[in-house]
N, C-alpha and C positions, 0 to 999 in steps of 0.2 A: 658350671659354677664350682663343682667339686675340684676340677683340675685347676681352676684359678686360685682357689684357696690353698692348694698344695704348692703352687708356685710362690704365693705370698709367704707361706710358712718356710719354704726352702730358702728364700732370700733372707728372711728374718734371722736365720742362724748363720749368716755369713759374717756378718758384721763383725757391724759394727761396728761389726763392727763395728765391727766393729764397729765398728762402730761408726757408722756414719759421720765424717768430720773434716772440715778444712781447718787444720790445726794451727795455722798462723805462725809456724816456726820461723825464726829469723836467723838461726845459726846455719852457716854454710855446710854443705855436704863434706864429709871427710875425704881426704885424698884417695884417688883410685888405688886399688879396686874398691868399688862401692861396698860398704859394710852394712848388711841388713840389720844387725843388732844395734849399730849406732843409730840408725833411723828408729828402731823400736824403742831405744832408750829415750829419745826425744818424744816419741809418741806417749810413752809412759809418764813423762813429766807433766802432761796436761791432765789434771785431775777432774776437771768438769768442763763441759762445753754444750752448746746448743746451736742449731742451724736448720737449714732447709735441705730437702733431698728430692731427687727425681729418680724413679726406678723405671728401667726399660726391661721388658720381658722378652722371652724367646720368640714371640710372635709380634714384636714391635709394639706391644701394648705399653702404655705409659701411665704411671701414677706418681703422685707427689705428696709432700707433707712436711711435718716438722719433727725434729728429733731432739732429745735431751740425754746427756750422758754424765754419769758421775762414777768415778772409780772408788772402791773396787766393785765391779759386778752389776752396775745399775745402768739401764738404758731404757728409753721409751721412744716409740715411733707412732705418731698420730697421722694416719692417712687422711688426706683432704677429700672433699666431695662426699659422695653418697656410698662409698665403699663400706664404711662402718668398721674399718679395721684399726685396732690398736694393739701394739706389741709392747710388753713390759717385761724387763728383767729386774728382779729385786735383790740380786746377790745370791740367791739360792735356786730360783726357778725362773722359767720364761713362760709367759702365757700369751696366746694369740686370741684376742677377743674379736668376734664379729658381731657387732651390735645389731646389724640389720637382720642377721639370721638367728640371733640370740644363741650363739654357740661360743665355746672357748676350749682351747687345747693347752694343756700344761705339760712342760718338759723340764727335765733337770738341766740347769745351766751348765753343769760340769760335762754334759754329754753333747754340747753344742759348740761350734766355733766361737760363739760370743764369749765363752769363758777365756779363750786364748787372748782375745783383744781387750777384755775388760779387767784383766788382772792389774794389780798395782805395778807389777813388773812384767811387761810384755816380752815374750821370748820368741824371736824369729830365727833362732839358731838350730843346729842339730839336724836330725833327719827330716823334720817337717819342712825345711827350706829346700825347695826343689830347683829353683833358679832365681837369678837376679840379673837384670840387664838394663842397659840404658838405651832409650830411643829418643834422640833429640834432647829436649828439655825435661824428659820424664824418666823416672826409675820405676821399673815393674818388678815386683816381688811375687813369685808364685809359691804357694804353700799347699801342702797336702798332709793330712794326718788321719789315718784310718780310725783312730779312737774317737775322733770328733767329727770328721767329715765323711767317713765311709770312703767310697770311691770317687767322691767329688774333689774338686780342687778350687782354690781361691787365688785370684791375682789382685794385688793392691798396687795402685798407681800413685806415685808421689811426684811432686814438683822437684826437679833436681836442684834448683837454686835456693829454695827456702824450706824444703822438706815438707811442704803442705801436702796432706793427703787429698787427692783430687777425686778419686773414685775407686771402686772395687768391683770385681766380677766373680760370680760363682758359676762354674760349669758342673752341672749335676751328673749323676750316674748315667743319664740318658744322653749326655752331650749337649743339653740345653743350657743356654747362657742367660743369666740375669745380671744386669749391671746397675749399680747405684752411683749417682754423681751427687756430690755435696757442695754447698755454697752458703754464703751469708753466715759463716760460722763465727760465734762469739765464744771466747775462752773465759773460763771462770764464771762468776755470777751465781746467784742463788736461784733455785727453782721452787715452785710452789709446793707446800707440804702435801704429801700424798701422791706426788708425781710418779714415784716408783713403787707404789703400794699395789700388791696383787690381792684381789678379793677371793680368797680360796673357797669360801662358802658359796659364792656365786658361781665359781667354776664347777664345783660339785653339782650344784643345782642345774646348771646348764647342761652338763653331761648326762645327768639323770633324766632330764626332760628330753634330750635328743634320743637316748636309747629307748624311751617309752613310746616314741612316735611310730 
């Protein structure tokens, strides 16, 4: 169970990203060579979105759920079924709730890859961009940033024709891969009040309770 929670937490800081999201872009890709920052600029232009996701772990385990994103800095993942996992970023922090186990873990958003993908201006330039390549109808962008990812790396997969983000993969420090595929994405729209609210008091209570066991 502990190792499963670690894998879930590891994936949560990929995003997002990013943010989990079929962006629905309609603008054609710039002329070759592919420009990663041009793709990032389109990504940045989408200020809010929601949709479904499927997560595949290193041992072929699969989970699914719904996500909601709002720039800058806010995202939420609701895992389906009995996992009891909810992940929320409120612009400052990221929390991983496990309702079933009554635990929660709090992290600084600025120390996770989510910060990179939830900024108003997404930056895929400079030293963090390790490679960009085309494979048929897809564009694959590989990122690495020790300040956020440690020795892990992230690959984001975009549709070449319309720049839709299809999926992303995290390879952690042990070489294990977790992949998130996104679909049924809706751009814009309003989310329910409190969607991105972190209960800091409950987080402290959960952690205090866990330490006393």
